[in-house]
N, C-alpha and C positions, 0 to 999 in steps of 0.2 A: 306482479299481480295486484289487482285492486278489488277489494270488497265493496259492493254497491248497496248492500242491504244487510241489516242485522235484525233478526227477530228474536224474541225471547218468550218462553213459556213457563209459568209456574205449574208444576204437575205433581200431584201426590198419588201414591200407590199403597195399598194396604199390604202389609207383610202377612205371609201365611203362617207365621209363628212369631209371637212377640219376642223382643230382643232386649236383654237387660245387660247393662255394663256397671262399672263401679259407680257411675254418676246417675244414671237414669234408665227408665224403661220406655220403649216405644213399640207401638203397634202398626205404624205407617211411616212412610218416608216421603218427604217433599224435596224435589230437587228442581233446578232451573235448567231448561233445555234451550240451547243457542243454535239458531239456524242463520247461517250466512250464505250470501250468493254473490257471484261475480257478474260482470256484464254479459257473459256467454250464457248466464243461466245455470252454471254449475253450482251445486249446493253442498255446503259442509255442515256437519252437526257436531256439537259439543255438549258436554254436561258439566253443570256446576253442582258438585256432590257435597255442597256443605251440610252440616248438621242445621237443624232448625233452632237449636238453642246453644248458648255459648258455654258448653261444657268440655267438648274436646278441643275447641279453639275459639279465639275471640270472634271469628266470622260466623254468620248465620245466614239463612235464606234471605232475610230482610236486608241485611247489610250488602250481601252480593247483589241483590236486585238493584239497589241504589247505586253501587259502584259500577255495575254494568251499564246502567242506563245513562248516568251522569258522565262517566269518564272513559270506560274501556271501549264501549261501542262508538262513541263519537271519535275517539282517538284512532280506531282501526279504519274508519270510513275515509280518513284524510291520509292514510299511510300506504305507500306502495311497497311491495316486497317480492323478491325473487324466489327464495326458499322459505319454507314454513318456519324454519328456525329464526329467520329474520323478522317474522311478524311481531314478535315480542317487543322490538324495538318501539313500537307504537306506544306502548305503555310503560316504558323504562323508568319514567320519572315518578310513577305511582309506587308508593312504598306499601309493602304488605298486600293483603287482600289476594293471597295466593289461590284460594278456592275459586274466586271470581276470574282471575286471570287464566286459570287451568282450563275452564270451559271454553274460553275464547281461543286460547292456544290450540286446544284439541279440535275446535272447529276449523281452524286454518290448516292444521295437518290433514284433516279429512278432505277439505276443499282441494288443496294442492294435489294430494295423491289421486283423487278422483279425477281431477282435470288432466293429470298425466297417465291415467290408466294403470297405476301401480298400486300394490297393497300397502297399507300402512306399515306393516311389519317389515317389508322390503325397504321402504323408505327409511326406516329407523336402523337398518343394518341388522335386522333379526336374523337368527340362524336356526332356532329351534322350530320344528314342525308342530310341536304341541307343548303345552305348558301343564306341569303337574299341579293339580288342583287340591287345595285344602278347604276345609270349612271352619268358620268361626262360630263358636256357640256361646251364647249368652249365659248369665247367671240364672240358674233355674231354682224353682221353689225348694227342691230337695235334691240329694245326691242321686236317689233313684230316677227322678225325672231327667237328670243329666245323662245318666247312663243310658236311658232309653233314647235320647237324642243322638248320643255318640253311636250307639248300636245301629241306628237307622242309617247313618251316613257311611259308616264302615261297611255295611251290607250293600250300599250302593256303589262301592268301589273307591271311596275316598281314602287316601293313604295318610293324610295328615289332618289332625284335629287341633284347633286352638281353643283354649278355654279362657273366658274372661274371668279374672280374679279380683278380689277386694279383700281388705282386712277381715279376718274371720271366714272368708270363703277362699281358701287357697290350698292348705295342705290336704284337707280332707277330700275335696274333689280330685286333686291331682292323684292322691293315693289310690282312690277308688277306681278312677279311669286307668291308671297304670296297672292295677291289679286285674281288672276285667280284660284289658287289652295289652298284653306285656310287649307285644311287637309294633305297636302303633307309634308312628311319629307323632309326638305330643309336645305342645308348646303352651305357654300361658301369657296373658296380656292383662296388665294392671291398669293401663291408661292413667298412670301418674298418681295412683291412689295412696302410695306408701310414702313414709318419710324415713330418711337415713337415721335421724336423731331420735327416733321412736324405738326403744329397745325391743318391743314386741313385734313391731313391723320387721325390723331387721332380722330377728330370729326366724320369723315365718319365711322370709325370702331366702335365707341361708338354708333353711331346711328343705327347700325345693330341690336342692342338689340330689336328694335321695331318690328322685323319681325318673331319672334318665330323660329329661326334657331336651328338646332341641334348642330352646332358648327361653329366657324370661324377658318379655318385652315391656319397655317403658315402665319400670317400677316407680320412678320419682317424677316430679313435676318437670315440665319441658326444660326450664332453665337450669336444672340441677345437673350440669354435666360433671362437675367435680364429685358430687355424691355418687353418680353412676360410675365414675372411675374408681372410687373407693370400694364400691360394691363389687365391681368386676375383679378387682384384685383379691377379694375374699371368696368369690363365687366360682366354683368350677364350671357351672353352666354358662354359656355365652349370654351376655347381655345384649338385647336388641333395642335400638333406638327408633322411635317413631315421632312423637310430637316434638321431640327435642330438635329435629332437623327439618326445617322447611327452607333452608337456602344452602348454597355451597360453602359460605363462610362458616356457618354453624357445623357442617359436616367436617371442615378442615380442623376446627377447634376440637371436636369430639375425637378425631383420629389422633391429633397431637397429645390429647389428655389420655387417651386409652380408655374413653368412657364406654366402650362396648367392643363388640366383635362383629356385629351384624346390623345392617341397615334394612328397615322396612320402607321401601321406596313407593310412595303413594303419589301417583300422578297429580291428584288434587292438591294434596298438601305441598307439593313442591312447586306448584304454579304452572304445571303443564308438562307435556311430553318433552319440550325442549330442555328444560331444566333437569327433569327426571332422567333423561338419558345421560346428561352430564354427571349427575350424581352417581349413576351406575359405573361410569368410567373412573370417577375419582375414588369411589369406595373400593372397587375391585383392584385398582392399582395399589391401593394401600393394604391389601390383603384382607379386607373385610368381605364377608359373604353378604348377598343381597337377595331380597325377594319382593314380590309384587303384592302390596297390600291393597285394601279396598275400603270403600265407604258406603257399602250397600248400594253401589251404582245401579241404575237402570241399564238397559242394553248398550247404550251408547258409551257411557263411561267404562262399563265392563269390558267391551270390545277394545277399547283403547288400552286398558290394563293388560289384556291378553296379548295385544301387539307389542307392548313394551316387555313383556315376560319372555318374548322370543329372543331377547338379546342374550349373548353367551353367558354373561355373569350371573344370571338368575339361576342359581344352582339349588335353591330351597323351594319347596312348594309354596305357592302363594294363595292368597284369599281369592281364588279364581273359580269358585264353585259355579255350577250352572245357575242361571237366573231363576230357575224354577225352585231353588231352595228358599228363595225370598218372596217371589212374586208369582201369583197364579197366571197372570198374563203380563208379558213384557211388551216393551214399545218398538221392538226390532224384529226383523224377519230375515233370515231364520233366527230362531231364539238360540241364545248361548247355552249349550248343553255340555256337561262332562260325561265322558265315556270311559269306564274303567279308570276313574280317577284322573283323566287328563281331558283338557280342553283343546281342540284342534286350533291351529293358527291359519286363518284363511288366506294363504298367499295367492289364491287363484281368483280373488275378487278385489276390486279397487278400494281405496279408502279403508274405512273401518271393516269393511267385509260384510256388513250387515245393513239392510235397508230400514230406514225408520218408517213406521207406520204413521205417516203425518196426520191422516184423518183421525186415528185414534188419539194422538198427542193433542190435537186441537179440541177434541171432544172433553178432554180431561182438564185443560188448562183453566185454572182459576183466574188468571190474570196474564195479560200479554202486552207487549209493545213492539212497534216497528220503527226503526230509524233507517233513513235512506241517505245516500251521498247526494250533496247538492249538485 
C-alpha cells in the first residue's frame, strides 16, 4: 500500500466541563487530525491527542505539528507496506515523539481496514462486542462539587469512576465518594504528583488502601520504576502504570521490577495501535491486567481506543465514556455514546466505524498543511 497524500488539521473543541489534574486546569482541547489517502482515493484518519502543554509528557501540539510535517509525513509518503502494522517501519529511525507517531499509525490502520472492508476491531483480533466504559473526573473546587459530578455519571449508567488526585486532595475525596457510593468501582490517578521520599506523600498513598480502590494510577514520576516497586510491596491496592510505560522495553523493566500489577494502555502514549496491541499481549502474558486509557480524544481517537479495548485482555473498564461527556458536538458520525455503561464495538462498519465530518473539521481548523508524493 502506498500513501499518496498526508493532510493535517489543528482543531480545538471546548469542553462541556472544565477538567483539572494535579498539574493544570483546562477548558478546551486542541488536537491534530491526520488525513491520509492512497492512489485509489481511499481515506484514513488518525488523531494526534497530545496535550497542549508539557505537563503530562514532553510532547505538545506544537512539537507534534513540527515532527509530523518535517519527518513523519515525508517518511510515510516514500514507504510502501502490506499490513498496517508494517507502516511504522517508515519512522523506525525517529526516537520518541510517540503521540505524533500514534496519529499516523492510527490513520494507516483506518486506511488499510477501509480498503479491505473490515472493521478495525476485527483487524486487531478483537473479541468483545462492547467495552465497559468508565469516566475520569478532574479535581473539583469542593468535595460536594465532586460528589455532584460522580452522581451524574452513576445515574447515566457508568460503572467505574476515576478521580484525579494530588497531595492534599486524595484521602478526603476518596473517602467521600466511597461513603456515598459503596458499590462503585473506584480508582484514583495522581499523574506522578507524589514522591516516595516525602513522608506525608507516602502516608497519604498508603492510607488509600482503606477505600477499596481498583487501583492507584501513576503515583510517582514516569522514570521512578523502583519507587513504584517499593510502594507496590507495601500497598495492598494494585499500582497501575501510565506515564511510566511508553515502549515495550519500559514495560519489560516494570514487569521485572514488580513496579505494578496493572497497565493503562493509551494508544497515543504508546505510539499507536501497532505498539499498543503488542503491549496488551506482553502485559497479559506476564499476568498484569490492562485497560484502555484516554487523552480526551475527539471521535477519531476515541473510536480507535474502543476498537483496541475489544481485545480479550482488557478486563477492566476503560476511559471510554461517550464523547458527549466532553464535547457538545464531536467530529464523527455516528457520535460515540455509552449505553448502560458500555460502548458498542462497531464490527459491522469498516475502519474506525465512524465517518469523519470533514466539512466541520475544515471549518474548525486553525492551521493546515498538505504533503503529496512526488
